[in-house]
N, C-alpha and C positions, 0 to 999 in steps of 0.2 A: 605320574609321566615317568615311563623310563628313559635314560640315557639314550642318545641318538647314536646309533651303532654305525659309525664312520665306515668300518672296512666293508660292510654290507652295501652302504651307499656308493662307495667307488667300485666297488664290486659291480653293481648295477650300472654305473655310469661306463664301465670299461665293456662290459657287455653289450650297452646300448651302440657303444660307439662301433664294435664288431659288426653288429646288424645293420647297422648303417652302412657301414664300409661294403658287406657282402651284397645288399642290395643296391646300392649307388656305385662303386665302382665294377660290380660284378656286370651290369649291363654294358660299362663302355667295353670291359675285358670282352663282354661278348660279342660286342661289337667287331673288337679287333680279330676274335677268334673266325668269327663269319667272313672278316673282309677279303680274303682271295678269292673267294667261292661267288662275288658277286658277278653279275653278267657283263659290264664294263667298266672303264675308267669312269666314266660319268658317275654311274651308280656309288664306285667307292667314294667317291669326291662327297657324294650326298651323305654316303654313313658315315665318315668323318668328320663332315659339318654337324650333323647330329648329334655329335657329344662333344664337339670343340669348346661350348661354351662353360661344360660343367666336368670337364675330364679331370683336369688337374685338381679343382677343388675337392672331387670325390676320394680321391689319396690323403686326402687331411685324416680322416676317421683313419685309415691305418696307423698314420703317425699319433693322432692321438691314444690310439689303443697301445701302442708300442711304449711310447713315453709315459703314458700314465702307467702302465703295469711296474716298470722301472722304477719311476717317482713315489708310488703310494703302495706296491707289494714289492719290494725290494728281491726277497726270498723267492719267491715265485718266479721273476724273472732270471735270477740265479740257476734255478733251475733248469728253467725252459731252454734259455738260449743256448748250452752246451748241447742239449738233446736237439736242438734244431740249427747251427750254425750252418751246414751244407745248404738246406731247403730255403733258409733265410737269404743267405748268400744270390742263390739261383734266383730266387725271387726278387730281390732288391735289383740285381744286375739285370733281367730282363723289363722291369719296369723301368729303369735309367734308358735303357737300349729303345724300348717301344716309346718314350718321350721324346727321345733324341728324333726316333723315325717318323713321329708326329710331326715335330715342328719341319724337318728337312726334308718330307715330301712333297709338300708344297711348291719348294725351287728344284726340284728334279725335275726331268723328263728323259723318255726314252727307258734305257737298261737302267740306269739309277732309279727312277720313280720304281720299277717294277722290283728293285733290291730294296725299297725303304718299304714297299708295301710288303714284301715277304719278313722285313724286320718287323712291321708293327702286328704282323699276325705270329710270328713266333716268340716274340715278346708278350704278347697276351697269353697264349697257350702256355709258354713255360712259366711265366709269375701266377695262374692260376692253379695250375698241376703242381706246382711247388706248394701252395695254399693247401691243396688238398692230401698231398702227402703230409704235411702238418697236422690236417686235422685226423687223420687217418692214426697216425702214431700217438696223437692226445685219446683218442676212444679206445687204442689198444692197452693204453698206460705208460707212463713215463718211471722208469725203475729210478726210486729215491732211497738213499741211504744217508742218516745221519743230516737231513735237511742240504743233501747234494745231490747231483745228476749219478747215478752210479753206471749207468748204459755204455753202449757202445757206441764208436762215430755213426754207423749205418744202422740204428737202430730204427730211424724213422723209414726204411725202407724194407717194406714187407708187402706180400701181395694183399694184405688188406689195404694198406694205405696207397699201394697204384690202384687199388678198385676205388678207392675212397676219392683218388685224384681225378681219374675219368669222370667219377660221376659228377665232379665240381666243375670239369670242363663242359661238360652237356648242360650241366646247370645255368651255367654263365652264358650258354648260347640259346638258353630259352629265354633269358633275361635280356641278351642282347637283340633277340628276334622282336620281343613283344616292345622293346624300345624303339625301334626301328619303325613298327606298324602304328605305334603312336606317332612317330616325327615325320615319317615319309608319307608318299603318295604314290599313285599310279602304279609301274609295272615294278618299282622297288618295294613298294606295300604290299602288292600278291606276293612277290618273292619271298618277302619276310613271314607272312604268315605262312607260306608252304614251307618254311624252314621250323616255326615254332612247333608243328605239328608233331613232325617225329621227335625233335628233341624233348617235347614233354611227355610223348611214351618212354622214351629212353629214360630219361629222370625219372619215370614212376616204377618201373621197372628195375634200376640202379637201388632205388631206395629200399625197394623191399627185397633186393639181393643184400644190401649193407645191413639191413636191419635183421634179417633172420641170420646172417653171418654174425653179428654180434649177440645174439640170443645163442646159437650153436657154440662159438668158441669160448663163450662164458666169459666175457671181458669185463674189465673194470666199468665200464661205462651200463652193462646190465647189471652186475652187482650192486653198485652204489649211486647210479644214478637215474633211476626209474626205469629202465630200460627192461629188467624183470618182472616188476611190477605190470609193465605195459603188454609184456608177455604170457603174464597171469592172468590180465583180464582178457586176451583174446584167447582163452581157453586151451586146454591141452592139444588140440589139434593143431594150434601155430608152434605151440613147442616140438610135436611130432614132427611136423613139417621141415622145421631147422634142423632137427637132429638128424632126419632124413636125406635131407639135400646137403648138409656137410660133412655129417658120421660123426666119429669120433677122432677122425685125424685133426682137425681144428682145434679140439680141447688139449689134444697131446701137444700141438706146437705152441697153443698159447702158455701151456704150462712149462713147455721145455724154453721158450724164448728167452728168459733172464731170470736169475737167480731170485729168492726171497725178497721182496722189495715193497714198498709203499705206492701204490699206484695213485698216480693223480686222476682223480675223475675228471672227465673233459668240462663237464657241466657246471665242476666247482674248482676249476683247478687253483684259482687263487686260495679259498679255504682250503683245499686240502695240502697245500705245499705250505702253508703259512701257520696249518693247525699245532704243530709241536711247538712252534715259538709263541704261537697266541695262546695257550692253553696252560702257559707257566705262570704259576701262582701270583707272580709280581705283575705280569698283564693282565690278568683276569679283572683286574680295578678296572679295567676299558669297558666292562660291563659287557662282555661278548655273551651272546647266548649260551644257557648252561648246558642245552642239547649240544652244542659243538664240541664241548670239553669231558660229556657224561662219560665216555669211554676211554679218555685217555688217561697214562697214569699222569697222576700230579692234578688233573683238573678237577675239575668239578666245583672246587672249594672255592673260595673267596681268598683277596690278598689278605 
């Protein structure tokens, strides 16, 4: 029986935490994005009541993901945080402002209530969009040299990350609308169903656009994380469509975006960030999978 690979176990735990955060906090952020578009204050009261029992607990998964990354994979944390200082700051500020609006709206009336309605809405939009910016930057790749972040302050802000941010906003709108379909009735239920249909259509279209963009721009996500294999499985027509849609411009932009670097694959960011450290002979005694270090200088052997 082989030794238990704790690095993979913890990577799985963190991936599960991120997935649960997206699914659970995604719907209450989506409710916040939809909030000002409801027909009346009574509908908005019901929308907020639909997430009141769970919204605070849903954010616990974000805390678990962030603190788990720091505690278990500090090298990956040390690379990712400098890359995302600004969007993380925007996200946390928006979440705080959103939480304050959630608590104070019930006590306000008139113009003050309308202010907190907008605060709840824009806090949800900002937090969601910031998460999308970080996700898009991860897909493009984080420049790393010597196990340290080597990019610039605004590397996270690109046309691709902007599109991914918009996609996530619409994705959370879809989650929020479907949550309201489950939790409400009457006119609000009918309105939620109507909101979910265009949201689903937009999410589907934008997922196709993002997928083709990844393939056309030859991003690290396509090279090392299976998207290239998926493109090959779809056949030459998909690759030709991606190249036709975006042309060589995106490839040149991706090549010129940063100097030569070791890109962090978004689907294995922890392993990629820690790979140079984990593949040292002294650490190989942890029984890491041989494939992880097969092509790494000094890897592949045993301690």
